[in-house]
C-alpha positions as CSV (number, residue, x, y, z in Angstrom):
1,X,169.7,40.7,89.0
2,X,167.0,41.6,86.4
3,X,168.6,44.8,84.5
4,X,167.0,48.1,84.8
5,X,166.3,49.4,81.1
6,X,164.7,52.4,81.0
7,X,162.9,53.8,77.1
8,X,161.6,56.5,75.9
9,X,158.6,57.4,73.6
10,X,157.1,54.9,74.9
11,X,153.8,55.4,74.1
12,X,154.8,55.1,70.1
13,X,154.2,51.2,68.6
14,X,157.6,50.6,69.2
15,X,158.3,52.0,72.6
16,X,154.3,50.2,73.0
17,X,155.5,47.2,72.1
18,X,158.9,46.9,74.0
19,X,157.7,47.8,77.0
20,X,155.8,45.0,77.0
21,X,158.1,42.5,75.6
22,X,161.0,43.7,77.4
23,X,159.5,43.7,80.8
24,X,158.2,40.3,81.2
25,X,162.6,39.9,81.0
26,X,163.2,42.9,82.3
27,X,162.6,46.4,85.4
28,X,161.9,48.6,83.2
29,X,160.4,52.0,83.6
30,X,158.5,53.6,80.3
31,X,158.0,57.2,79.8
32,X,157.0,59.2,76.9
33,X,156.4,63.0,76.4
34,X,152.0,62.5,76.8
35,X,151.6,59.5,78.4
36,X,148.1,58.0,78.5
37,X,148.3,55.4,81.3
38,X,149.2,55.5,85.0
39,X,152.1,52.8,83.1
40,X,154.1,56.0,81.4
41,X,155.8,58.1,83.4
42,X,156.1,61.8,82.0
43,X,159.6,63.1,80.4
44,X,160.2,65.4,77.4
45,X,163.4,63.8,76.0
46,X,163.9,67.1,74.4
47,X,163.9,69.0,78.0
48,X,167.0,69.1,80.3
49,X,165.1,69.4,84.0
50,X,162.7,66.4,82.6
51,X,166.0,64.1,81.7
52,X,167.4,65.0,84.6
53,X,165.2,64.1,87.3
54,X,163.2,61.2,85.6
55,X,167.2,59.8,84.6
56,X,168.9,60.8,88.2
57,X,165.6,59.0,89.6
58,X,165.6,55.8,88.1
59,X,169.1,55.6,87.5
60,X,169.2,53.3,84.4
61,X,171.7,51.0,83.4
62,X,170.3,50.8,79.9
63,X,167.9,53.5,77.6
64,X,166.7,52.2,74.6
65,X,165.7,55.5,73.2
66,X,162.6,55.1,71.1
67,X,161.5,59.1,71.3
68,X,161.6,60.8,68.0
69,X,159.9,63.2,65.4
70,X,158.7,60.6,62.4
71,X,156.6,63.0,60.1
72,X,159.2,62.8,57.2
73,X,157.4,65.9,55.9
74,X,156.9,68.3,58.6
75,X,160.3,67.8,59.8
76,X,161.1,69.9,56.6
77,X,159.1,72.9,58.3
78,X,159.0,72.3,62.1
79,X,163.2,71.6,62.3
80,X,164.0,73.7,65.8
81,X,161.2,71.3,67.0
82,X,162.4,68.1,65.0
83,X,165.9,68.5,66.2
84,X,165.5,69.3,69.8
85,X,163.9,65.1,70.0
86,X,165.9,63.5,67.8
87,X,169.2,65.1,68.5
88,X,168.8,67.5,71.3
89,X,166.9,65.0,73.0
90,X,170.0,62.0,72.7
91,X,171.8,65.0,73.7
92,X,170.2,65.4,76.6
93,X,170.0,61.2,77.7
94,X,173.8,60.9,77.4
95,X,174.3,64.1,79.5
96,X,171.8,63.2,82.6
97,X,172.5,59.3,82.2
98,X,175.6,57.4,84.4
99,X,178.3,57.3,81.8
100,X,178.0,53.1,82.4
101,X,175.1,53.3,81.0
102,X,174.4,51.9,78.1
103,X,172.7,53.4,74.9
104,X,170.7,51.6,72.7
105,X,169.3,54.1,69.7
106,X,166.6,53.4,67.2
107,X,167.6,54.9,64.1
108,X,166.4,55.1,60.1
109,X,167.1,53.7,56.7
110,X,166.5,57.4,56.0
111,X,170.7,57.6,56.5
112,X,171.1,56.2,52.9
113,X,170.4,58.3,49.6
114,X,169.0,55.5,48.0
115,X,170.7,55.1,45.1
116,X,172.8,51.7,46.2
117,X,170.8,48.2,45.0
118,X,171.2,47.1,49.1
119,X,173.0,48.6,52.2
120,X,175.1,46.9,55.1
121,X,175.9,48.4,58.1
122,X,179.1,49.4,56.4
123,X,178.4,51.9,53.7
124,X,178.2,55.3,54.2
125,X,175.7,57.0,55.0
126,X,174.2,60.6,53.0
127,X,170.6,61.9,54.0
128,X,168.5,63.4,51.8
129,X,165.8,65.3,53.7
130,X,166.1,66.5,57.2
131,X,164.9,63.9,58.8
132,X,168.0,61.4,57.2
133,X,169.8,63.9,58.3
134,X,168.5,64.5,62.1
135,X,169.3,60.9,62.5
136,X,172.7,60.9,61.3
137,X,173.3,63.8,63.1
138,X,172.1,62.1,66.1
139,X,173.9,58.7,65.1
140,X,177.7,60.3,65.3
141,X,176.8,62.1,68.1
142,X,176.7,58.6,69.6
143,X,179.5,57.0,68.2
144,X,181.5,59.9,69.7
145,X,180.1,59.3,72.9
146,X,182.4,56.7,74.3
147,X,179.7,55.5,75.7
148,X,178.5,51.2,74.8
149,X,175.9,51.3,72.8
150,X,174.1,49.5,70.2
151,X,172.1,51.8,66.4
152,X,169.5,49.9,64.7
153,X,169.0,51.1,61.1
154,X,164.5,50.0,60.3
155,X,162.0,51.2,58.3
156,X,158.5,51.2,57.8
157,X,158.0,49.7,61.4
158,X,154.8,47.9,61.6
159,X,152.9,46.2,63.8
160,X,149.2,44.9,65.5
161,X,148.7,48.6,67.0
162,X,145.7,49.7,64.6
163,X,145.4,52.6,66.0
164,X,149.1,54.0,66.1
165,X,149.3,56.7,63.7
166,X,153.1,56.2,62.8
167,X,151.9,52.7,61.9
168,X,151.7,51.4,58.1
169,X,150.0,48.6,58.3
170,X,147.3,50.3,60.9
171,X,147.1,53.3,58.1
172,X,146.3,51.1,55.9
173,X,144.1,48.4,57.8
174,X,141.8,51.2,58.9
175,X,141.3,53.3,55.1
176,X,140.8,49.2,53.5
177,X,138.1,48.6,56.6
178,X,136.1,51.7,55.7
179,X,136.5,51.1,52.3
180,X,138.3,54.3,51.1
181,X,140.7,54.5,48.6
182,X,144.5,55.4,49.5
183,X,147.2,56.3,47.2
184,X,150.5,54.2,47.4
185,X,153.7,54.6,46.3
186,X,155.1,52.3,43.5
187,X,159.1,53.5,43.8
188,X,159.5,53.3,47.0
189,X,161.4,50.1,48.2
190,X,162.8,48.5,51.2
191,X,162.6,46.1,53.8
192,X,159.8,47.2,56.4
193,X,160.8,46.0,59.9
194,X,158.1,44.8,62.8
195,X,158.4,45.7,66.5
196,X,158.4,41.9,66.9
197,X,162.5,42.2,65.1
198,X,163.2,44.5,67.2
199,X,162.4,43.1,70.6
200,X,164.3,40.3,69.5
201,X,167.4,42.1,68.5
202,X,167.0,44.6,71.6
203,X,167.2,42.0,74.1
204,X,169.7,39.2,72.0
205,X,171.9,42.8,72.5
206,X,171.5,43.3,76.3
207,X,172.1,39.1,77.2
208,X,175.0,38.9,75.1
209,X,176.2,42.2,75.1
210,X,177.5,42.5,72.0
211,X,176.6,46.1,71.0
212,X,176.8,47.6,67.7
213,X,175.3,49.2,64.8
214,X,172.9,46.9,63.2
215,X,170.0,47.1,60.6
216,X,167.1,45.3,60.8
217,X,164.4,44.6,58.7
218,X,162.7,41.6,57.6
219,X,164.2,39.2,55.2
220,X,163.0,40.9,51.6
221,X,162.7,44.1,49.7
222,X,159.2,45.5,48.9
223,X,157.6,48.5,46.7
224,X,154.7,50.2,49.5
225,X,152.7,49.3,47.3
226,X,152.8,45.9,47.1
227,X,153.5,45.8,50.8
228,X,150.1,48.3,50.8
229,X,148.8,44.8,48.8
230,X,149.8,41.8,51.1
231,X,148.3,43.7,54.5
232,X,144.3,44.3,52.2
233,X,144.8,40.3,51.3
234,X,145.9,39.0,54.4
235,X,142.4,40.4,56.3
236,X,140.4,40.0,53.2
237,X,139.4,43.5,52.3
238,X,139.4,44.9,48.6
239,X,142.8,45.3,47.2
240,X,141.6,47.3,44.2
241,X,140.5,50.1,46.6
242,X,145.0,50.8,46.9
243,X,146.4,53.5,43.4
244,X,149.7,52.5,42.9
245,X,151.2,55.7,42.5
246,X,154.2,57.8,42.0
247,X,156.2,60.0,44.3
248,X,155.9,63.1,42.0
249,X,152.0,62.3,42.3
250,X,152.2,62.6,46.4
251,X,154.1,65.5,45.7
252,X,155.6,65.4,49.4
253,X,157.7,67.9,50.9
254,X,161.0,66.1,51.4
255,X,163.0,63.9,49.3
256,X,162.1,59.9,49.6
257,X,165.3,58.1,48.6
258,X,164.2,55.6,46.3
259,X,166.0,52.1,47.7
260,X,167.0,51.2,51.2
261,X,166.8,48.2,50.9
262,X,169.3,46.6,54.2
263,X,171.2,44.0,54.5
264,X,170.2,41.8,57.5
265,X,172.9,39.4,57.8
266,X,175.0,40.2,61.0
267,X,172.2,40.4,63.3
268,X,171.7,36.8,62.1
269,X,176.2,36.3,62.5
270,X,176.5,38.5,65.6
271,X,172.8,37.9,67.5
272,X,172.2,34.3,66.6
273,X,168.9,35.8,65.0
274,X,167.3,34.5,62.1
275,X,164.9,37.0,60.1
276,X,162.0,35.7,58.4
277,X,160.0,37.4,55.2
278,X,157.5,40.0,55.3
279,X,154.2,37.8,55.5
280,X,155.8,36.0,58.4
281,X,156.0,39.2,60.5
282,X,152.4,40.3,59.3
283,X,151.0,36.8,60.3
284,X,152.1,38.1,63.9
285,X,150.8,41.0,63.6
286,X,147.1,39.4,62.1
287,X,147.3,37.2,65.4
288,X,147.7,39.9,67.9
289,X,145.4,42.0,65.6
290,X,142.4,39.0,66.4
291,X,143.3,38.6,69.9
292,X,143.3,41.7,71.2
């Protein structure tokens, strides 16, 4: 019998893709605070009433929590709102879901301070901004819940959804397509995460019942500027429109960790998933963009 999976944040690029990909295999219920079509059900994770009503109605066996507030700078200003989504949202999910309901929670590389050359799942988190602190607080809440859970730590999410505001690929694509110049930092390094890879990891965790903390990202690290140049070259845009700048020039409101390269050996060793290069996943995204 197909497992009942409820996905939060299903209007975002990750929730949208998981709804599509996992919906081929499982019985998926997609939810969002602001649904735009009849395939997505309204549920604001920060609302106790919403969460209680939906979870008691659909009684999911697994919840994949993609709901978040990913504007790192706005988190420094809108602290109450961001806490409501990131921390209290998970709190509500744990309170109103069945105790046997497994949780897959999407977290971030920003739980780390960026002072190391790379990070495994066993390294001690030490966030440097409010967003990272909320993500870590949510992780700790889940770890103390006595639930069967997985935490996926991801970085710089990208996908073929070129109209999604949180998609780095889309931001580069749309600006360069319009011949607009962009400033991209050269002093932030990570291994970006494709939504396709997250979907593959989620399906493996569910099928193998191997719940744990996993780093999820492309094989190699890259700075944001070089990542943007790769995107420009892939789609045939003018890479000279991309200006390489230091983070200080951007004047971010929130501190950023400088290097959050997530080692992904664990998903190979425990889930038997091969992780490929950034170029591989970018090409996969390009194929989907052209197919739309």
